[in-house]
C-alpha positions in Angstrom: 28.7 -26.5 1.2 31.7 -26.2 -1.1 33.3 -23.5 -3.2 34.6 -20.0 -2.5 31.1 -18.7 -1.6 31.0 -21.1 1.4 34.4 -20.6 3.0 34.8 -19.3 6.5 35.2 -15.6 6.1 36.6 -13.0 8.5 34.1 -10.6 10.0 34.2 -7.0 8.7 34.6 -5.7 5.2 35.7 -9.1 3.9 32.1 -10.2 4.5 30.8 -7.7 2.0 31.5 -10.0 -0.9 28.6 -12.2 0.2 26.1 -9.3 0.1 24.9 -7.0 -2.7 25.4 -3.6 -1.3 26.1 -0.9 -3.9 29.6 0.4 -4.0 30.1 3.0 -1.3 26.9 2.3 0.5 27.3 1.7 4.3 24.5 -0.3 5.7 24.4 0.9 9.2 20.7 0.2 9.6 20.5 -3.6 9.3 17.9 -3.6 12.0 15.0 -2.2 10.0 14.7 -4.6 7.0 17.7 -6.8 7.2 19.9 -7.9 4.3 20.4 -11.4 2.9 23.5 -12.9 1.4 23.6 -13.7 -2.3 23.8 -17.4 -1.7 20.6 -17.5 0.3 18.8 -15.4 -2.2 20.1 -17.7 -4.9 18.1 -20.5 -3.3 15.0 -18.5 -3.3 15.6 -17.6 -7.0 16.1 -21.3 -7.8 12.9 -22.2 -6.1 11.1 -19.4 -7.9 12.2 -20.8 -11.2 11.1 -24.3 -10.2 7.7 -22.9 -9.2 7.3 -21.0 -12.4 8.2 -24.1 -14.4 5.4 -26.2 -12.8 3.3 -23.8 -10.7 0.5 -26.1 -9.6 2.5 -29.2 -8.7 5.1 -27.0 -6.9 2.6 -24.9 -4.9 0.2 -27.8 -4.0 2.6 -30.6 -3.3 6.3 -29.6 -3.2 6.0 -26.4 -1.2 4.4 -28.1 1.9 7.2 -30.6 2.0 9.9 -28.0 1.8 8.0 -25.8 4.3 8.2 -28.6 6.8 11.9 -28.9 6.3 12.3 -25.2 7.1 10.1 -25.6 10.1 12.3 -28.4 11.3 15.4 -26.2 11.0 13.7 -23.4 12.9 12.5 -25.9 15.5 16.0 -27.1 16.2 17.5 -23.6 16.3 14.8 -22.5 18.8 14.6 -25.8 20.8 10.9 -25.9 20.2 8.5 -28.8 19.3 8.0 -28.9 15.5 4.3 -28.9 16.0 4.4 -25.5 17.7 6.0 -23.5 14.9 4.5 -22.0 11.7 5.6 -19.3 9.4 3.9 -15.9 8.8 5.0 -12.9 6.7 6.4 -10.8 9.5 6.3 -10.1 13.3 3.5 -7.6 12.9 1.4 -10.2 11.2 2.2 -12.7 14.0 1.2 -10.2 16.7 -2.1 -9.4 14.9 -2.8 -13.1 14.4 -2.6 -13.7 18.1 -4.5 -10.7 19.3 -7.3 -10.9 16.7 -7.9 -14.6 17.6 -8.6 -13.9 21.3 -12.2 -13.7 22.3 -12.7 -10.8 24.7 -15.2 -11.0 27.5 -18.3 -9.0 27.0 -18.1 -7.3 30.5 -15.5 -4.9 29.2 -12.9 -5.7 31.9 -10.2 -7.3 29.8 -6.9 -5.4 29.4 -3.9 -5.7 27.2 -0.7 -4.6 29.0 2.2 -3.2 27.1 5.3 -1.0 27.6 5.5 2.5 26.1 8.4 1.4 23.8 6.1 -1.1 22.0 6.7 -1.3 18.3 4.5 1.3 16.6 2.4 -1.0 14.5 1.8 -3.3 17.5 0.8 -0.4 19.6 -1.7 0.7 16.9 -3.0 -2.8 16.7 -3.9 -2.6 20.4 -5.7 0.7 19.9 -7.6 -0.7 16.9 -8.7 -3.7 18.9 -9.9 -1.4 21.7 -11.8 0.6 19.1 -13.3 -2.3 17.1 -14.3 -4.4 20.2 -16.6 -1.5 21.2 -15.3 -1.5 24.8 -14.7 -5.2 25.4 -11.0 -4.7 25.8 -8.8 -1.9 26.9 -5.1 -1.1 26.7 -2.9 -0.3 29.7 0.4 1.4 28.7 3.3 1.1 31.2 5.4 4.3 31.2 9.0 4.1 32.2 12.0 6.4 32.1 15.1 5.1 30.3 17.8 4.0 30.9 16.4 1.7 33.5 17.6 -1.5 35.3 16.0 -4.8 34.6 14.7 -5.1 38.2 12.9 -1.9 37.8 11.2 -3.0 34.6 10.0 -6.2 36.3 8.8 -4.2 39.3 6.8 -1.7 37.3 5.3 -4.4 35.1 4.1 -6.3 38.3 2.7 -3.0 39.7 0.7 -2.5 36.4 -0.8 -6.0 36.8 -1.7 -5.2 40.4 -3.1 -1.8 39.4 -5.3 -3.4 36.7 -6.8 -5.8 39.2 -7.2 -3.2 41.9 -9.3 -1.2 39.5 -11.5 -4.2 38.8 -9.9 -4.9 35.4 -8.8 -8.3 34.1 -5.2 -8.3 32.7 -5.6 -10.9 30.0 -2.4 -10.6 27.9 0.9 -8.7 28.1 3.0 -7.7 25.0 6.7 -7.1 25.4 9.8 -7.3 23.2 13.0 -9.3 23.3 14.7 -6.2 21.8 12.8 -3.0 21.2 12.9 -1.1 17.9 13.3 2.6 18.5 15.2 2.9 20.8 16.8 -0.5 20.5 17.1 -2.1 24.0 17.3 -5.7 25.1 14.5 -6.2 27.7 14.4 -8.8 30.5 11.9 -10.8 28.5 12.7 -14.0 30.3 11.8 -12.6 33.7 8.7 -10.9 32.2 7.6 -14.2 30.8 8.0 -15.9 34.2 6.2 -13.0 35.9 3.2 -13.4 33.5 3.1 -17.1 34.1 3.1 -16.6 37.9 0.4 -13.9 37.6 -1.9 -15.9 35.2 -1.4 -13.4 32.4 -0.8 -14.5 28.9 2.6 -13.5 27.5 3.0 -12.4 23.9 6.6 -11.8 23.0 7.4 -9.6 20.0 10.7 -11.1 19.1 11.0 -9.2 15.8 14.7 -8.7 16.7 15.1 -12.0 18.4 16.2 -15.0 16.3 19.8 -14.6 15.0 20.6 -11.8 17.5 20.1 -13.4 21.0 20.1 -17.0 22.3 16.6 -18.3 22.4 15.3 -21.6 24.0 11.5 -21.6 23.6 11.1 -24.9 25.5 12.8 -23.4 28.5 11.3 -19.9 28.1 7.8 -21.3 27.6 6.0 -18.2 26.5 2.3 -18.3 25.6 3.0 -16.8 22.2 6.2 -15.8 20.4 6.9 -14.3 17.0 10.3 -13.5 15.4 11.4 -12.2 12.1 13.9 -14.3 10.1 14.6 -11.7 7.5 16.3 -9.4 9.9 19.1 -11.2 11.8 19.4 -14.7 10.4 19.6 -13.4 6.8 16.6 -14.9 5.0 15.1 -12.9 2.2 12.1 -10.8 3.0 9.6 -11.6 4.3 9.8 -14.4 6.7 8.8 -14.8 10.4 8.2 -17.6 12.9 5.0 -17.8 15.0 5.3 -20.1 18.0 2.1 -21.2 19.8 2.4 -24.1 22.3 -0.2 -26.9 22.1 -2.1 -25.5 25.1 -3.1 -22.5 23.1 -3.3 -23.7 19.5 -7.1 -24.1 19.7 -7.3 -20.4 20.3 -5.6 -19.6 17.0 -8.8 -20.2 15.0 -7.9 -18.3 11.9 -5.0 -17.0 9.9 -4.9 -13.5 8.5 -6.6 -13.6 6.1 -8.8 -16.6 6.9 -8.0 -19.3 4.3 -8.5 -22.9 3.4 -7.0 -24.3 6.6 -9.8 -22.9 8.7 -11.8 -25.6 10.5 -15.3 -24.6 11.4 -16.6 -25.7 14.8 -19.3 -28.3 14.9 -21.0 -26.5 17.7 -20.4 -23.1 19.5 -19.2 -24.9 22.6 -16.5 -26.9 20.7 -13.0 -25.7 21.8 -10.6 -28.4 20.6 -9.1 -29.3 17.3 -7.0 -32.2 16.1 -3.3 -31.9 16.7 -2.5 -31.1 13.0 -5.0 -28.4 12.4 -2.8 -25.6 13.7 0.0 -26.4 11.3 -2.2 -27.1 8.3 -4.1 -23.8 9.0 -0.9 -21.8 8.3 0.4 -24.0 5.4 -1.4 -22.1 2.7 -2.8 -18.6 3.4 -3.9 -17.5 0.0 -1.6 -17.0 -3.0 1.6 -15.2 -2.0 5.3 -15.3 -2.7 6.4 -17.1 0.5 9.5 -18.7 -0.9 11.6 -16.9 1.7 10.0 -19.4 4.2 11.9 -22.2 2.5 15.4 -20.6 3.0 15.6 -20.8 6.8 17.6 -24.1 6.9 20.2 -22.7 4.3 20.4 -19.4 6.2 21.3 -21.3 9.4 23.9 -23.5 7.7 25.4 -20.4 6.0 25.9 -18.8 9.3 27.6 -21.9 10.7 29.8 -22.3 7.6 30.7 -18.8 6.7 30.6 -17.2 10.1 31.6 -20.0 12.4 28.3 -20.2 14.3 25.9 -18.2 16.4 28.3 -17.5 19.3 30.9 -16.0 17.1 28.3 -13.8 15.4 26.9 -12.6 18.7 30.3 -11.8 20.2 31.4 -9.8 17.2 28.2 -7.9 16.6 27.5 -7.0 20.3 31.1 -5.9 20.8 31.0 -3.9 17.6 27.8 -2.1 18.5 29.0 -1.3 22.0 32.5 -0.1 21.0 31.3 1.6 17.9 28.4 3.3 19.7 30.8 4.7 22.3 33.1 6.0 19.6 30.2 7.8 17.9 29.2 9.3 21.3 32.7 10.5 21.9 32.8 12.3 18.5 29.4 13.9 19.2 30.2 14.7 22.8 27.1 12.8 24.0 26.3 9.4 25.3 24.7 6.0 24.5 21.5 4.7 26.0 22.5 2.1 28.5 22.0 1.1 32.2 24.6 0.4 34.8 24.4 -3.4 34.3 24.8 -2.9 30.5 21.9 -5.3 29.9 20.1 -2.8 27.6 23.0 -3.0 25.1 23.3 -6.8 25.2 22.2 -6.8 21.5 23.4 -5.8 18.0 22.1 -2.3 18.1 23.0 0.9 20.0 21.3 4.3 20.5 23.4 7.4 20.5 22.2 10.8 21.7 22.4 13.5 19.1 23.6 17.0 20.1 20.5 18.8 18.9 18.4 21.4 20.6 15.6 21.3 18.1 12.2 20.5 19.7 10.9 16.9 19.2 7.4 17.9 18.3 5.4 20.8 16.9 6.2 23.2 14.1 9.5 24.0 15.7 10.8 20.5 14.7 10.6 21.4 11.0 13.8 22.1 9.1 13.3 25.5 7.3 16.3 25.4 4.9 18.1 23.2 2.4 16.9 20.7 -0.2 14.3 19.2 2.1 12.9 22.4 3.6 9.8 21.9 5.6 10.7 18.3 6.5 10.9 17.1 10.0 14.3 16.7 11.7 14.0 13.0 11.1 13.2 13.2 7.4 15.8 15.9 6.8 18.6 14.0 8.4 17.7 10.7 6.8 17.1 12.0 3.3 20.3 14.0 3.5 22.2 10.9 4.5 20.9 9.0 1.5 21.5 11.8 -1.0 24.9 13.0 0.2 26.5 10.2 2.3 25.2 6.9 0.8 23.9 5.6 4.1 20.8 5.4 6.3 20.7 5.7 10.1 17.3 5.9 11.9 16.9 9.3 13.6 14.0 9.6 16.1 12.8 11.6 19.1 12.7 9.9 22.4 12.1 11.4 25.9 12.5 15.0 24.6 15.8 14.4 22.8 17.0 13.3 19.4 18.7 9.9 19.0 20.2 7.8 16.3 20.2 4.0 16.1 23.2 2.1 14.7 23.4 -1.6 13.9 26.4 -3.9 14.4 26.7 -6.5 11.8 29.2 -9.0 10.4 30.1 -6.9 7.3 30.8 -3.7 9.4 33.9 -2.6 11.2 34.8 0.1 13.8 35.9 2.4 11.0 32.2 2.5 9.8 31.1 3.7 13.2 34.0 6.3 13.2 32.7 7.5 9.8 29.1 7.5 11.1 30.2 9.7 14.0 31.7 12.4 11.9 28.8 12.2 9.4 26.3 12.7 12.2 28.4 15.6 13.6 28.3 17.4 10.3 24.6 16.9 9.9 23.9 18.2 13.4 26.1 21.2 12.9 24.3 22.0 9.6 20.9 21.9 11.5 22.3 24.4 14.0 23.3 26.9 11.2 
């Protein structure tokens, strides 16, 4: 890489030149939808032009070759066999692909285990499967009180597995995050994966916030299923996610969502194996869609190495910024951040800060009755007011009876942005009290 766009750049506001943020907009919520640098989007644009110039040759013959190059880059970054990785649109699609391909036993004893901080769409997927299976599978939600130490999470998870079996159930699969969404907390997913393996329970890791934020070694971790968004933390355009399925389970992944040309019908109902290439070819073309973001993974990884100095430098800066910035916001608000004594929950790029609000978190009392957005919930009022008056967006959400805000540390932000966020949130909270 050559030229001014590919020179090592200091972290902080100097990095903004690589992104397309509108003047004055502070992107304190990288965690929801990500943001990709201009150079990486330029590659997607070039590929789009190439595709439009010769649609059929590109889609049928060039795209699969470039897709394999991208898979190879992801394979190296995650230390995973190339044959175990495919691309899907997003983590939710990956989780759905896994769960909807599992054949549930007809005796109605199968259970899906999950934490109460599961991502909303994934939690609803579990509920849908319980409904649509007509009693073949049930969900078991594990309720915890946060903050919590890693050892307690492991202990409660193990108790839930034991309780399932004691009640005559069959814990088939457990879903847990690398880093949860709202609130954002790094979970001890490595230990949870090992626990599932020891207990004979399938592990499905929702790593939506994984790649690009924490170090991942899938060969060492050895989960049963793993999915991670690339458009959040490694800067690819939207939407792009990796689905990892080791060879031992690839025959289970019978169909993509939707079922497409790669599906291989079984010769007989008892047939359970497929040839070694069918898993990859199944996901190569899943109907006509704009999947050019899949082809930018290699460039995104190189950009991070060249512009930022590598993954370790990015992690050190963003984790440090989120922790220090979050503490400063809490000081301004006179509250606290969500963390445990070992500080493992905040070993990530996001931080949750308690808001000084006494509004109820549910019911009619949570509605804001004045201002431009009268009748809106506290969440909507604060977020819409941020957009309209302060040119920013910070997720506001109820959790354990209180209101919280989630802030993202990122290479284009500085401590001054968190300082500004603190005073902005303080003003909004005071206006809600008036």
